[in-house]
C-alpha positions in Angstrom: -4.6 12.9 -53.3 -5.1 11.8 -49.7 -2.7 13.7 -47.3 -1.1 11.2 -44.7 -1.9 12.3 -41.3 0.9 13.5 -39.0 2.2 10.9 -36.6 2.8 12.1 -33.1 5.6 10.1 -30.5 5.8 9.3 -27.6 9.4 8.5 -25.5 9.2 5.0 -23.8 12.2 5.1 -21.0 12.5 1.5 -20.4 13.7 1.0 -16.6 14.2 -3.0 -16.6 15.5 -5.8 -18.6 12.6 -8.4 -19.8 11.1 -10.5 -17.1 11.0 -14.1 -17.6 7.7 -14.5 -16.4 6.5 -11.9 -18.5 7.9 -13.6 -21.8 4.4 -13.8 -23.1 4.0 -10.4 -22.7 7.0 -8.8 -23.5 8.9 -6.2 -21.2 7.6 -3.3 -19.5 7.9 -1.6 -22.4 6.0 -3.3 -24.3 3.1 -3.4 -21.9 3.6 0.5 -21.4 2.9 0.5 -25.2 -0.4 -1.8 -24.8 -1.5 0.2 -22.3 -1.2 3.2 -24.1 -2.8 1.4 -27.2 -5.5 -0.1 -25.1 -6.9 3.3 -23.6 -6.0 5.5 -26.7 -8.9 7.1 -28.6 -9.8 8.4 -32.1 -9.1 11.9 -31.2 -5.4 11.2 -30.3 -4.9 9.9 -34.5 -1.2 8.0 -35.1 1.2 7.1 -32.5 5.2 6.3 -32.6 6.5 4.9 -29.6 10.3 5.2 -29.6 11.7 2.9 -27.1 14.9 3.9 -24.9 16.8 1.2 -23.0 17.5 3.5 -20.1 19.0 0.0 -17.9 21.3 -0.1 -20.5 22.4 3.3 -20.0 20.7 4.3 -23.4 19.9 7.5 -22.0 18.0 10.3 -24.7 19.5 14.0 -24.1 17.4 16.7 -23.3 17.9 18.2 -26.9 16.5 14.9 -28.6 13.4 15.0 -26.3 13.0 18.5 -26.7 13.3 18.3 -30.8 11.9 15.1 -31.4 8.1 16.1 -31.7 7.4 14.2 -28.9 3.9 14.7 -27.2 5.2 12.7 -24.2 7.8 11.0 -21.9 6.9 7.7 -20.5 9.1 6.2 -17.6 8.6 2.3 -17.1 9.0 0.3 -13.4 11.9 -1.8 -12.8 13.4 -3.9 -10.3 15.7 -1.5 -9.6 16.1 1.1 -6.7 15.7 5.0 -7.7 17.4 6.0 -4.4 20.4 4.0 -5.8 23.4 6.3 -6.0 25.9 3.7 -7.0 24.7 2.4 -11.1 25.8 4.5 -13.5 22.5 4.4 -15.2 20.7 5.7 -12.8 22.8 8.5 -11.9 22.8 9.6 -15.7 19.0 9.0 -15.9 18.3 11.4 -12.8 20.8 14.0 -14.0 18.7 13.9 -17.6 15.5 14.6 -15.7 17.0 17.1 -13.4 17.9 18.9 -16.6 14.7 18.1 -18.4 12.6 19.5 -15.6 14.4 22.9 -15.8 13.3 23.7 -19.4 9.8 25.2 -19.5 7.4 23.4 -22.0 9.2 19.9 -22.3 7.4 17.2 -23.0 5.0 16.2 -20.3 5.9 13.2 -18.2 3.8 9.7 -17.4 5.8 7.3 -14.7 5.0 4.4 -13.4 6.5 2.9 -9.8 10.1 3.2 -10.2 9.3 6.2 -12.7 7.6 7.7 -9.9 10.4 7.6 -7.3 13.0 8.7 -10.3 10.8 11.4 -11.0 10.7 12.4 -7.2 14.1 12.3 -6.8 15.1 14.1 -9.6 13.0 16.9 -8.0 14.3 16.5 -5.0 12.3 14.2 -3.0 13.8 11.5 -0.9 12.9 8.2 -1.8 13.5 5.4 0.8 12.5 1.6 2.0 8.9 1.7 3.5 8.7 1.3 7.2 5.4 -0.3 6.7 6.8 -3.3 4.5 5.9 -4.7 1.0 2.9 -3.4 -0.6 1.2 -6.0 -3.3 -1.7 -7.0 -4.7 -4.9 -5.0 -6.2 -4.8 -2.2 -3.7 -7.1 0.5 -2.3 -6.3 4.0 -3.3 -8.2 7.2 -1.7 -8.2 9.9 -4.1 -7.0 13.1 -2.6 -9.8 16.0 -2.4 -7.2 18.5 -4.8 -7.4 15.3 -7.4 -11.0 15.5 -7.4 -11.5 18.6 -7.9 -9.8 18.8 -11.0 -11.5 15.8 -11.9 -8.4 13.4 -12.8 -9.7 10.1 -12.3 -13.2 10.5 -12.9 -15.1 7.6 -14.6 -16.3 7.8 -18.3 -19.9 6.1 -17.1 -20.7 8.6 -14.2 -21.3 12.5 -13.6 -20.0 12.3 -10.3 -16.0 12.5 -9.6 -14.4 9.1 -8.6 -13.1 9.0 -5.0 -11.1 5.8 -5.2 -9.3 3.5 -7.2 -7.9 -0.5 -7.2 -4.7 -0.7 -8.7 -2.0 -3.3 -9.3 0.8 -2.7 -6.5 4.2 -4.6 -6.5 6.4 -2.2 -4.2 9.0 -2.3 -1.2 10.1 1.7 -1.7 8.0 5.2 -1.4 8.5 8.6 -2.2 8.9 10.6 1.1 7.8 14.2 0.0 5.5 15.7 -2.9 7.5 18.0 -5.0 7.2 21.6 -4.9 4.4 23.1 -6.9 2.8 19.6 -7.3 -0.1 17.9 -5.7 -0.6 14.8 -4.5 -3.2 12.3 -6.1 -3.6 9.2 -4.3 -2.6 7.7 -1.1 -3.1 4.1 0.6 -3.2 2.6 3.8 1.1 1.6 3.5 1.8 4.5 1.1 0.7 7.9 1.5 2.2 9.4 -1.7 0.9 7.1 -4.6 1.4 9.8 -7.2 1.5 13.2 -7.7 0.7 15.7 -10.4 1.2 19.3 -12.2 -0.3 20.4 -14.8 1.6 20.4 -18.2 4.4 19.0 -16.4 4.2 15.3 -15.1 2.0 12.4 -13.7 3.0 10.0 -11.6 1.5 6.7 -9.9 3.5 4.4 -7.4 0.9 1.6 -8.7 1.2 0.0 -12.2 -1.8 0.8 -14.5 -0.3 -1.5 -17.0 -0.6 -4.9 -15.3 -3.5 -6.6 -15.3 -4.4 -8.7 -12.4 -3.0 -11.9 -13.7 0.1 -10.0 -14.3 -0.1 -8.4 -10.9 -0.4 -11.7 -9.1 2.1 -13.7 -11.2 4.9 -10.9 -10.1 3.8 -11.3 -6.4 3.8 -14.9 -6.3 7.4 -14.5 -7.9 8.3 -12.1 -4.9 6.6 -15.2 -2.5 8.5 -17.9 -4.2 11.9 -15.6 -3.7 11.2 -15.3 0.0 9.9 -11.8 -0.2 7.2 -12.0 1.3 5.3 -14.2 3.6 3.0 -16.7 3.2 0.3 -14.4 5.2 1.2 -11.3 2.9 1.1 -13.7 -0.4 -2.9 -14.7 0.7 -4.0 -11.2 1.2 -2.4 -10.0 -2.0 -4.4 -13.3 -4.0 -7.9 -12.2 -2.2 -7.2 -8.8 -3.2 -7.6 -10.2 -6.7 -10.6 -12.0 -6.2 -12.1 -8.9 -4.8 -11.2 -5.6 -6.4 -11.8 -4.9 -9.9 -8.5 -3.5 -11.9 -9.1 0.5 -12.5 -5.8 0.3 -14.5 -7.0 1.3 -17.9 -8.9 4.3 -16.1 -5.8 5.2 -14.6 -4.0 5.2 -17.8 -6.5 7.7 -19.8 -5.5 10.2 -17.4 -1.7 9.7 -19.2 -3.4 10.5 -22.7 -4.9 13.7 -21.2 -1.8 14.9 -20.0 -0.4 14.2 -23.0 -3.0 15.9 -25.0 -2.7 19.3 -22.5 -6.1 18.6 -20.8 -4.2 17.9 -17.5 
C-alpha cells in the first residue's frame, strides 16, 4: 500500500481585489502561488495554499494559523496603504499580525510590497510616502553586507555571494526603520529599506518577486495612464525592463528557505 505524502500548507493573505489589467494572470494571490510553484523543488513535497481574502476583512485568527499545520504565511501586495488607520480590514489585519509576532514559534512570514509595509507597521515602524517619489520598473538593489554574510540571495550557479539584485517595483510608500531584532537585507537609490529579515520569523521585500517584467511594465503603464507618473518616469521604467534581467524567481527561492527552516 502506498502511503500518501503529507500535505504542507501555506496561508496566503490576499490584500487586494482583482486587478482588471491582470485578468489573464488572476489576482495577486494567484500570482503569489504561481511564484511559489515556479520555485518549489522536490524536497518540499505537496503544498496546499489556503487563501484568506483579508481585503474583504476575512482575517485568519492567530489560533487558526498556529493550529492549522501551516509551514508559512504569505502577504501579497496591495493598492491600499499600510499606514491607513481608518480602514477596518487594514486595522484588523495589523492587529492580528501584532498578536502573531508576540507568539514564539509562529509560522514564518513572507511578505511583498504592501505586505512588507504592514509587517513593519505591526512591528512598530512608521510607513509613509516616499519623499524621493515613485519607484517603478526593474530596479537595481544592493544587498547589505549582513545579508551577504548569511547567503540570503546566493545565485544557484555561483559559489560567490550575490551583491545585487534586479527586482520589479511599483510603489509610493516606504518603511522608515528596520524592526527591532531584524536586519536590513536590501536597499535602492530611492528606498533605503527594501527588505528585512529575522531567522524563522519573517523575510520581506518592498519589491515584487511575483511580477514578471511584462507584468511590472503593464502595471507601471497603468499608473502612467492614470496620471500617477510622468512621461520621463515611464521612459526610465520602460528602459529598465529592456536593460535588466528580473531576479524575481531567485528572490522567491529565499521564501522557501525561510519556510523550510533554512533561514
